[in-house]
ROVEX-264585 format. One record per residue: residue number from 1; residue in three letters; x, y, z of N, C-alpha, C in turn. Coordinates in Angstrom, 2 decimals. Example, Ala and Ser with C-alpha at 12.3 -4.5 7.8 and 13.67 -1.06 7.14 Angstrom:
2
REC | 1 | ALA | 13.19 | -5.69 | 7.80 | 12.30 | -4.50 | 7.80 | 13.20 | -3.30 | 7.80
REC | 2 | SER | 12.85 | -2.25 | 7.08 | 13.67 | -1.06 | 7.14 | 12.90 | 0.03 | 7.87
***
This chain:
169
REC | 1 | UNK | 101.22 | 99.81 | 92.25 | 101.28 | 100.97 | 92.36 | 102.34 | 101.77 | 91.93
REC | 2 | UNK | 103.14 | 101.30 | 91.39 | 103.40 | 102.37 | 90.21 | 105.42 | 102.92 | 90.93
REC | 3 | UNK | 105.71 | 102.09 | 92.69 | 106.09 | 102.77 | 92.77 | 106.85 | 101.56 | 92.68
REC | 4 | UNK | 109.11 | 101.28 | 93.40 | 109.37 | 100.41 | 93.38 | 110.55 | 101.09 | 93.44
REC | 5 | UNK | 111.29 | 100.35 | 93.00 | 113.38 | 101.23 | 94.51 | 114.30 | 99.81 | 94.16
REC | 6 | UNK | 115.43 | 100.06 | 94.03 | 116.65 | 98.61 | 94.06 | 117.91 | 98.50 | 95.00
REC | 7 | UNK | 118.19 | 97.88 | 95.22 | 119.60 | 97.80 | 97.00 | 120.11 | 97.50 | 96.14
REC | 8 | UNK | 121.68 | 97.32 | 95.61 | 122.69 | 96.23 | 95.52 | 123.78 | 96.95 | 96.45
REC | 9 | UNK | 123.42 | 95.48 | 97.21 | 124.78 | 96.27 | 98.62 | 124.91 | 94.61 | 99.12
REC | 10 | UNK | 126.32 | 93.75 | 99.57 | 127.05 | 92.54 | 99.71 | 126.34 | 92.49 | 101.74
REC | 11 | UNK | 125.46 | 93.95 | 102.20 | 126.21 | 93.53 | 103.56 | 124.72 | 92.93 | 104.07
REC | 12 | UNK | 124.00 | 92.37 | 104.47 | 122.90 | 91.68 | 105.17 | 122.00 | 92.40 | 106.25
REC | 13 | UNK | 123.40 | 92.75 | 106.14 | 123.11 | 93.76 | 108.33 | 121.76 | 95.04 | 107.40
REC | 14 | UNK | 122.48 | 95.38 | 106.97 | 122.53 | 96.77 | 106.38 | 121.58 | 96.42 | 104.81
REC | 15 | UNK | 121.03 | 94.99 | 104.78 | 120.27 | 95.72 | 103.62 | 118.93 | 95.16 | 105.09
REC | 16 | UNK | 118.68 | 94.36 | 105.29 | 118.04 | 94.30 | 106.81 | 117.43 | 95.47 | 107.81
REC | 17 | UNK | 117.73 | 96.17 | 107.98 | 117.55 | 97.49 | 107.94 | 116.52 | 98.86 | 106.76
REC | 18 | UNK | 117.35 | 98.91 | 105.19 | 116.97 | 99.38 | 104.67 | 115.91 | 98.72 | 104.33
REC | 19 | UNK | 115.77 | 97.29 | 104.81 | 113.66 | 96.29 | 103.93 | 113.09 | 96.82 | 104.72
REC | 20 | UNK | 113.33 | 97.29 | 106.27 | 112.27 | 96.89 | 107.29 | 111.99 | 98.52 | 107.18
REC | 21 | UNK | 113.00 | 99.64 | 106.76 | 112.50 | 101.40 | 106.43 | 111.46 | 101.32 | 105.06
REC | 22 | UNK | 111.95 | 100.86 | 104.47 | 110.87 | 101.37 | 102.77 | 109.53 | 101.00 | 103.32
REC | 23 | UNK | 109.09 | 100.39 | 104.60 | 107.62 | 100.33 | 104.16 | 107.21 | 100.63 | 106.38
REC | 24 | UNK | 107.34 | 102.22 | 106.87 | 107.00 | 102.50 | 107.66 | 108.26 | 101.83 | 108.64
REC | 25 | UNK | 108.85 | 101.34 | 108.96 | 109.70 | 100.13 | 110.04 | 108.62 | 98.88 | 109.83
REC | 26 | UNK | 108.13 | 98.33 | 108.90 | 106.80 | 96.98 | 109.10 | 107.42 | 96.36 | 108.67
REC | 27 | UNK | 107.12 | 94.69 | 109.23 | 106.74 | 93.80 | 108.93 | 106.02 | 93.25 | 108.50
REC | 28 | UNK | 105.83 | 92.92 | 108.21 | 104.20 | 91.54 | 108.03 | 104.33 | 90.05 | 108.74
REC | 29 | UNK | 103.27 | 89.77 | 109.70 | 103.69 | 88.67 | 110.47 | 102.74 | 88.32 | 110.53
REC | 30 | UNK | 102.01 | 87.07 | 110.13 | 101.45 | 86.20 | 110.31 | 99.74 | 86.25 | 109.14
REC | 31 | UNK | 98.64 | 87.36 | 109.75 | 97.20 | 87.77 | 108.98 | 97.96 | 88.38 | 108.71
REC | 32 | UNK | 97.30 | 88.52 | 106.55 | 96.92 | 89.51 | 106.08 | 98.06 | 91.17 | 106.51
REC | 33 | UNK | 96.45 | 91.67 | 107.79 | 96.64 | 92.66 | 108.51 | 97.21 | 92.76 | 109.48
REC | 34 | UNK | 98.33 | 91.66 | 109.42 | 98.88 | 91.75 | 111.08 | 100.62 | 91.85 | 110.24
REC | 35 | UNK | 100.61 | 93.22 | 111.50 | 102.57 | 93.87 | 110.60 | 103.54 | 93.25 | 112.78
REC | 36 | UNK | 104.45 | 94.12 | 112.19 | 104.80 | 94.52 | 113.45 | 106.64 | 95.68 | 112.81
REC | 37 | UNK | 106.27 | 96.74 | 113.94 | 106.67 | 98.51 | 113.24 | 108.13 | 97.91 | 114.54
REC | 38 | UNK | 109.38 | 97.01 | 113.55 | 110.80 | 96.71 | 114.92 | 111.54 | 98.12 | 114.02
REC | 39 | UNK | 110.95 | 98.95 | 113.51 | 112.30 | 99.80 | 112.97 | 111.24 | 101.13 | 113.02
REC | 40 | UNK | 112.06 | 102.88 | 113.26 | 111.19 | 103.69 | 112.41 | 110.89 | 104.13 | 111.15
REC | 41 | UNK | 110.54 | 103.92 | 109.90 | 110.58 | 103.61 | 108.80 | 110.05 | 105.49 | 108.51
REC | 42 | UNK | 109.92 | 104.95 | 107.16 | 108.87 | 105.93 | 106.26 | 108.32 | 105.39 | 105.16
REC | 43 | UNK | 107.31 | 106.88 | 105.00 | 106.59 | 105.88 | 103.88 | 106.48 | 107.60 | 102.00
REC | 44 | UNK | 107.23 | 107.28 | 101.62 | 107.22 | 108.89 | 100.63 | 107.05 | 109.18 | 99.44
REC | 45 | UNK | 106.89 | 108.25 | 99.49 | 106.99 | 107.16 | 97.44 | 105.61 | 107.42 | 96.95
REC | 46 | UNK | 105.05 | 109.06 | 96.74 | 104.45 | 109.15 | 95.17 | 105.26 | 110.00 | 94.30
REC | 47 | UNK | 104.71 | 109.41 | 93.01 | 105.01 | 110.04 | 92.09 | 104.44 | 110.06 | 90.92
REC | 48 | UNK | 104.66 | 110.49 | 90.38 | 103.81 | 111.42 | 89.06 | 102.53 | 110.76 | 88.67
REC | 49 | UNK | 102.05 | 108.88 | 88.51 | 101.14 | 108.94 | 87.88 | 100.58 | 108.95 | 89.28
REC | 50 | UNK | 100.88 | 108.68 | 90.53 | 100.15 | 108.98 | 91.46 | 98.90 | 109.69 | 91.30
REC | 51 | UNK | 100.31 | 111.16 | 91.00 | 99.20 | 112.57 | 91.36 | 98.51 | 112.87 | 90.71
REC | 52 | UNK | 99.06 | 112.28 | 89.35 | 98.18 | 112.26 | 88.15 | 96.61 | 111.88 | 88.26
REC | 53 | UNK | 96.53 | 110.61 | 89.03 | 95.58 | 109.97 | 89.85 | 94.20 | 110.22 | 90.32
REC | 54 | UNK | 95.19 | 110.64 | 91.24 | 94.58 | 111.77 | 92.50 | 94.36 | 112.90 | 91.90
REC | 55 | UNK | 94.53 | 113.19 | 91.07 | 93.97 | 115.35 | 90.15 | 92.40 | 114.44 | 89.51
REC | 56 | UNK | 92.46 | 113.26 | 89.24 | 91.78 | 113.05 | 88.91 | 90.50 | 112.77 | 89.63
REC | 57 | UNK | 91.11 | 112.18 | 91.13 | 89.92 | 111.88 | 91.51 | 89.89 | 113.14 | 92.89
REC | 58 | UNK | 90.29 | 113.95 | 92.72 | 89.85 | 114.68 | 93.57 | 88.74 | 115.32 | 92.92
REC | 59 | UNK | 88.58 | 115.75 | 92.03 | 87.08 | 116.22 | 91.02 | 86.08 | 115.76 | 91.07
REC | 60 | UNK | 86.78 | 113.68 | 92.09 | 85.39 | 112.97 | 91.88 | 85.30 | 112.86 | 93.16
REC | 61 | UNK | 85.27 | 113.90 | 93.97 | 85.32 | 113.66 | 95.49 | 84.37 | 113.80 | 96.01
REC | 62 | UNK | 84.07 | 114.63 | 96.00 | 82.53 | 114.60 | 96.77 | 81.64 | 113.78 | 95.42
REC | 63 | UNK | 81.18 | 113.25 | 95.66 | 79.72 | 112.08 | 94.36 | 80.80 | 111.39 | 95.43
REC | 64 | UNK | 82.19 | 110.95 | 95.35 | 82.69 | 109.06 | 95.95 | 81.98 | 109.64 | 97.61
REC | 65 | UNK | 82.29 | 110.34 | 98.57 | 82.57 | 111.19 | 99.95 | 80.40 | 110.68 | 100.16
REC | 66 | UNK | 80.30 | 111.18 | 99.30 | 78.33 | 110.30 | 99.58 | 78.08 | 109.76 | 99.72
REC | 67 | UNK | 78.73 | 108.70 | 98.33 | 78.18 | 106.96 | 98.32 | 78.62 | 106.36 | 99.90
REC | 68 | UNK | 79.89 | 106.87 | 100.66 | 80.89 | 106.94 | 101.94 | 79.76 | 106.50 | 102.35
REC | 69 | UNK | 78.73 | 108.09 | 102.48 | 78.16 | 108.13 | 103.37 | 76.83 | 107.07 | 103.69
REC | 70 | UNK | 76.58 | 106.76 | 102.70 | 75.37 | 106.42 | 101.98 | 75.48 | 105.00 | 102.62
REC | 71 | UNK | 76.98 | 104.44 | 102.80 | 76.74 | 103.27 | 102.96 | 77.24 | 103.15 | 104.83
REC | 72 | UNK | 77.65 | 104.00 | 104.90 | 77.58 | 104.28 | 106.31 | 76.25 | 104.31 | 106.92
REC | 73 | UNK | 75.12 | 104.93 | 106.37 | 74.18 | 105.05 | 107.09 | 73.56 | 104.18 | 107.18
REC | 74 | UNK | 73.61 | 102.60 | 105.79 | 73.03 | 101.80 | 106.09 | 73.65 | 100.91 | 107.04
REC | 75 | UNK | 74.89 | 100.42 | 107.38 | 75.62 | 99.97 | 109.18 | 75.21 | 100.30 | 109.38
REC | 76 | UNK | 75.16 | 101.93 | 110.07 | 74.19 | 102.35 | 111.18 | 72.86 | 102.16 | 111.41
REC | 77 | UNK | 72.37 | 101.90 | 110.78 | 70.74 | 101.78 | 110.63 | 70.67 | 100.12 | 110.95
REC | 78 | UNK | 71.79 | 99.19 | 110.54 | 71.56 | 97.73 | 110.49 | 72.48 | 97.42 | 111.74
REC | 79 | UNK | 73.01 | 97.80 | 111.77 | 74.41 | 97.45 | 112.92 | 73.88 | 98.02 | 114.62
REC | 80 | UNK | 72.69 | 99.57 | 114.43 | 72.93 | 99.84 | 115.56 | 73.94 | 100.84 | 116.50
REC | 81 | UNK | 75.26 | 101.22 | 115.45 | 76.32 | 102.31 | 115.36 | 75.62 | 103.85 | 115.07
REC | 82 | UNK | 76.47 | 104.67 | 115.31 | 76.63 | 105.71 | 115.28 | 78.17 | 106.22 | 114.78
REC | 83 | UNK | 79.14 | 105.81 | 113.29 | 80.03 | 105.50 | 112.88 | 79.87 | 106.76 | 111.94
REC | 84 | UNK | 81.10 | 107.29 | 112.03 | 81.28 | 108.80 | 111.59 | 82.08 | 109.00 | 110.52
REC | 85 | UNK | 82.57 | 108.24 | 110.53 | 84.25 | 108.39 | 109.60 | 84.05 | 107.35 | 108.57
REC | 86 | UNK | 84.51 | 108.23 | 107.35 | 84.18 | 108.27 | 106.12 | 85.10 | 106.92 | 105.40
REC | 87 | UNK | 86.10 | 106.93 | 106.12 | 87.14 | 105.85 | 105.84 | 87.51 | 104.23 | 105.90
REC | 88 | UNK | 87.19 | 104.21 | 107.15 | 86.54 | 102.67 | 107.94 | 85.41 | 102.77 | 108.38
REC | 89 | UNK | 85.04 | 101.11 | 108.56 | 83.30 | 101.09 | 110.02 | 84.28 | 100.22 | 110.78
REC | 90 | UNK | 84.71 | 100.47 | 112.12 | 84.82 | 99.71 | 113.31 | 83.75 | 100.14 | 113.85
REC | 91 | UNK | 83.87 | 97.95 | 114.72 | 83.15 | 97.93 | 115.61 | 83.89 | 96.64 | 115.98
REC | 92 | UNK | 83.59 | 96.61 | 117.17 | 85.07 | 96.26 | 118.66 | 84.13 | 94.75 | 119.03
REC | 93 | UNK | 85.35 | 94.05 | 118.58 | 84.39 | 92.27 | 119.20 | 85.66 | 92.47 | 120.43
REC | 94 | UNK | 84.91 | 91.11 | 120.89 | 85.96 | 89.71 | 122.08 | 87.31 | 89.44 | 120.87
REC | 95 | UNK | 87.99 | 90.85 | 121.66 | 89.31 | 89.88 | 121.06 | 89.80 | 88.23 | 121.29
REC | 96 | UNK | 90.11 | 88.15 | 122.26 | 89.93 | 86.45 | 121.82 | 89.27 | 85.84 | 120.44
REC | 97 | UNK | 87.90 | 86.19 | 120.32 | 87.51 | 85.49 | 118.77 | 87.16 | 86.66 | 117.34
REC | 98 | UNK | 88.40 | 87.71 | 117.58 | 88.23 | 88.22 | 116.36 | 88.99 | 87.44 | 115.37
REC | 99 | UNK | 89.87 | 86.70 | 114.45 | 90.58 | 85.54 | 114.34 | 89.61 | 85.29 | 114.21
REC | 100 | UNK | 88.38 | 84.80 | 114.70 | 87.96 | 83.92 | 114.12 | 86.62 | 84.49 | 113.54
REC | 101 | UNK | 86.12 | 85.72 | 113.97 | 85.37 | 86.39 | 113.58 | 85.85 | 87.17 | 111.29
REC | 102 | UNK | 87.50 | 86.73 | 111.79 | 87.94 | 87.47 | 110.55 | 87.49 | 86.55 | 109.50
REC | 103 | UNK | 87.94 | 85.11 | 110.15 | 88.04 | 83.94 | 108.87 | 86.93 | 83.67 | 108.37
REC | 104 | UNK | 85.53 | 83.41 | 109.41 | 84.25 | 83.33 | 108.99 | 84.14 | 84.25 | 107.90
REC | 105 | UNK | 84.22 | 85.07 | 108.32 | 83.45 | 86.59 | 107.08 | 84.53 | 86.35 | 105.48
REC | 106 | UNK | 85.65 | 86.19 | 106.39 | 86.76 | 86.18 | 104.37 | 85.89 | 84.99 | 103.77
REC | 107 | UNK | 85.24 | 84.23 | 104.56 | 84.81 | 82.10 | 104.07 | 83.31 | 82.96 | 103.45
REC | 108 | UNK | 83.00 | 83.82 | 103.67 | 82.18 | 84.56 | 102.73 | 81.67 | 85.11 | 102.05
REC | 109 | UNK | 82.96 | 85.68 | 101.47 | 83.71 | 86.25 | 100.39 | 83.91 | 87.86 | 100.79
REC | 110 | UNK | 83.66 | 88.22 | 102.72 | 83.63 | 89.32 | 103.35 | 84.74 | 89.87 | 103.71
REC | 111 | UNK | 85.82 | 90.80 | 102.86 | 87.15 | 91.16 | 103.43 | 87.70 | 92.14 | 104.33
REC | 112 | UNK | 88.01 | 91.72 | 105.76 | 87.73 | 92.72 | 106.79 | 88.90 | 92.82 | 106.75
REC | 113 | UNK | 89.63 | 94.42 | 107.77 | 90.92 | 94.77 | 108.05 | 90.71 | 94.88 | 109.12
REC | 114 | UNK | 91.99 | 94.81 | 110.12 | 91.99 | 95.72 | 111.51 | 92.81 | 97.07 | 111.90
REC | 115 | UNK | 91.68 | 98.31 | 111.92 | 92.71 | 99.35 | 111.83 | 92.75 | 99.74 | 113.32
REC | 116 | UNK | 94.35 | 100.06 | 113.81 | 95.28 | 100.39 | 114.26 | 95.27 | 98.75 | 114.69
REC | 117 | UNK | 96.64 | 98.94 | 115.11 | 97.50 | 98.50 | 115.83 | 98.33 | 99.58 | 117.24
REC | 118 | UNK | 98.51 | 99.66 | 118.42 | 98.75 | 100.40 | 118.54 | 99.66 | 100.59 | 118.42
REC | 119 | UNK | 100.52 | 102.59 | 118.33 | 102.07 | 101.80 | 118.13 | 102.86 | 101.67 | 119.25
REC | 120 | UNK | 102.81 | 102.08 | 120.57 | 103.71 | 102.32 | 121.17 | 103.84 | 101.00 | 121.54
REC | 121 | UNK | 103.06 | 100.52 | 120.61 | 102.78 | 99.05 | 121.44 | 104.41 | 97.78 | 121.20
REC | 122 | UNK | 104.08 | 98.61 | 119.46 | 105.01 | 98.51 | 118.43 | 106.92 | 98.45 | 118.78
REC | 123 | UNK | 107.73 | 97.13 | 118.54 | 108.81 | 96.70 | 119.02 | 110.13 | 98.53 | 118.66
REC | 124 | UNK | 109.27 | 98.95 | 118.21 | 110.48 | 100.34 | 117.51 | 110.12 | 101.37 | 118.41
REC | 125 | UNK | 109.01 | 101.40 | 118.95 | 108.57 | 102.08 | 120.00 | 108.26 | 101.98 | 121.01
REC | 126 | UNK | 108.03 | 100.80 | 121.82 | 107.63 | 100.13 | 122.77 | 109.36 | 100.18 | 123.58
REC | 127 | UNK | 111.43 | 100.13 | 122.92 | 111.59 | 100.17 | 122.94 | 112.66 | 101.39 | 124.34
REC | 128 | UNK | 111.55 | 102.60 | 123.58 | 111.71 | 103.46 | 123.80 | 110.97 | 104.39 | 125.04
REC | 129 | UNK | 109.74 | 103.34 | 124.83 | 108.67 | 103.18 | 126.28 | 108.21 | 102.38 | 126.61
REC | 130 | UNK | 109.39 | 101.30 | 127.61 | 108.44 | 99.92 | 127.57 | 107.76 | 100.74 | 128.63
REC | 131 | UNK | 107.40 | 100.79 | 129.57 | 106.48 | 101.26 | 130.32 | 104.86 | 102.33 | 130.19
REC | 132 | UNK | 104.98 | 103.10 | 128.90 | 103.31 | 103.40 | 128.28 | 103.03 | 102.39 | 128.39
REC | 133 | UNK | 101.23 | 103.02 | 129.00 | 100.11 | 102.07 | 128.69 | 99.21 | 103.10 | 128.22
REC | 134 | UNK | 99.30 | 102.80 | 128.00 | 97.63 | 103.88 | 126.84 | 95.18 | 103.16 | 126.36
REC | 135 | UNK | 95.87 | 102.85 | 127.78 | 94.73 | 101.85 | 127.33 | 93.84 | 101.70 | 126.68
REC | 136 | UNK | 93.37 | 103.32 | 125.94 | 91.81 | 102.85 | 124.83 | 93.25 | 102.79 | 123.87
REC | 137 | UNK | 94.03 | 103.07 | 123.60 | 94.56 | 102.64 | 122.06 | 95.03 | 100.89 | 122.68
REC | 138 | UNK | 94.75 | 100.46 | 123.41 | 95.64 | 99.04 | 123.63 | 93.59 | 98.13 | 123.34
REC | 139 | UNK | 92.80 | 99.06 | 123.73 | 91.87 | 97.97 | 123.25 | 91.27 | 98.72 | 122.53
REC | 140 | UNK | 91.91 | 99.33 | 121.64 | 91.11 | 99.73 | 119.96 | 91.70 | 98.51 | 119.48
REC | 141 | UNK | 93.19 | 98.33 | 119.65 | 94.09 | 97.49 | 118.88 | 93.64 | 96.07 | 118.71
REC | 142 | UNK | 93.43 | 95.45 | 120.03 | 93.25 | 94.77 | 120.79 | 91.37 | 94.16 | 119.78
REC | 143 | UNK | 90.35 | 95.12 | 120.12 | 89.51 | 94.75 | 119.71 | 88.76 | 95.38 | 118.92
REC | 144 | UNK | 89.40 | 95.98 | 117.99 | 88.52 | 96.88 | 117.00 | 88.43 | 95.53 | 115.03
REC | 145 | UNK | 87.26 | 95.85 | 113.97 | 87.93 | 95.25 | 113.34 | 87.09 | 96.20 | 111.92
REC | 146 | UNK | 87.41 | 96.08 | 111.72 | 87.28 | 96.92 | 109.67 | 86.61 | 96.43 | 108.83
REC | 147 | UNK | 84.62 | 96.98 | 108.93 | 84.04 | 95.79 | 107.76 | 84.05 | 96.61 | 106.65
REC | 148 | UNK | 84.06 | 96.49 | 105.74 | 84.17 | 96.68 | 104.20 | 83.07 | 98.47 | 103.86
REC | 149 | UNK | 83.86 | 98.71 | 103.02 | 83.81 | 100.39 | 102.71 | 84.49 | 101.06 | 101.68
REC | 150 | UNK | 83.94 | 101.17 | 100.92 | 83.73 | 101.91 | 99.27 | 81.92 | 102.49 | 98.91
REC | 151 | UNK | 82.13 | 103.53 | 98.16 | 81.67 | 104.23 | 97.05 | 81.55 | 103.57 | 96.15
REC | 152 | UNK | 80.02 | 102.86 | 96.56 | 79.23 | 102.93 | 95.44 | 79.07 | 101.01 | 95.61
REC | 153 | UNK | 79.66 | 100.68 | 96.75 | 79.08 | 100.01 | 97.86 | 77.30 | 99.78 | 97.34
REC | 154 | UNK | 76.15 | 98.16 | 97.53 | 74.96 | 98.25 | 96.79 | 74.89 | 98.37 | 98.48
REC | 155 | UNK | 73.28 | 98.46 | 98.42 | 72.41 | 98.39 | 99.86 | 72.30 | 96.64 | 100.15
REC | 156 | UNK | 72.23 | 95.70 | 99.28 | 72.48 | 94.72 | 98.89 | 73.85 | 94.31 | 100.18
REC | 157 | UNK | 74.64 | 94.36 | 98.95 | 76.33 | 94.03 | 99.45 | 76.57 | 94.89 | 101.11
REC | 158 | UNK | 75.98 | 95.50 | 102.06 | 75.50 | 96.23 | 103.41 | 74.84 | 95.74 | 103.15
REC | 159 | UNK | 73.95 | 95.12 | 103.45 | 72.91 | 94.17 | 104.39 | 73.47 | 92.30 | 104.32
REC | 160 | UNK | 74.13 | 91.95 | 103.56 | 74.51 | 91.18 | 103.67 | 76.24 | 90.80 | 104.26
REC | 161 | UNK | 76.79 | 92.06 | 104.57 | 77.40 | 91.85 | 105.45 | 77.37 | 92.24 | 106.61
REC | 162 | UNK | 76.42 | 92.70 | 107.49 | 75.43 | 93.58 | 108.22 | 74.76 | 91.70 | 108.67
REC | 163 | UNK | 74.01 | 91.80 | 107.93 | 73.69 | 89.72 | 107.97 | 74.81 | 88.62 | 109.12
REC | 164 | UNK | 75.65 | 88.70 | 107.96 | 77.00 | 88.31 | 108.90 | 76.84 | 87.78 | 109.32
REC | 165 | UNK | 77.61 | 89.93 | 110.01 | 78.16 | 89.89 | 111.10 | 77.40 | 90.18 | 112.35
REC | 166 | UNK | 75.81 | 90.41 | 112.41 | 74.99 | 90.06 | 113.49 | 74.75 | 88.38 | 113.76
REC | 167 | UNK | 75.31 | 87.19 | 112.94 | 75.00 | 85.81 | 113.10 | 76.76 | 86.30 | 114.03
REC | 168 | UNK | 77.53 | 86.01 | 113.68 | 78.72 | 86.49 | 114.47 | 78.71 | 87.29 | 116.31
REC | 169 | UNK | 78.17 | 88.22 | 116.11 | 78.81 | 88.69 | 117.34 | 76.92 | 88.54 | 118.29
***
């Protein structure tokens, strides 16, 4: 993604703090989608190459959004939902079965993800607000599963995903 940097120091404690802060304070754990926010961090890494690519992509935005909308409409028709996001296609599954569903879909060549873990439950924030309860965010974080969604996804690909998802739900 054309970003990078370097830190040269002998202070291991400082290294650990800086390492965490480089990507929103996130530490990857377990599954590829799983993380823990241990410190409040930042991600401000756009560079000239990314800006040049974005400038060209913006010219295609209407076309790409139209294609993504068509994919969302196919999912809605096949799965019986009314999602409208062009960014992710979230469904909600039994939290006790989510990892198993992810693994079975992966074995069928279907990449999924989880968007998003409740920020108030991440250690960096939880330490500041240990009694905060946000039930809707917590439900989303425990139950949400994002299905593949990209511009140009074919009807055949959407139908394949839906077939496998229906069998698992």
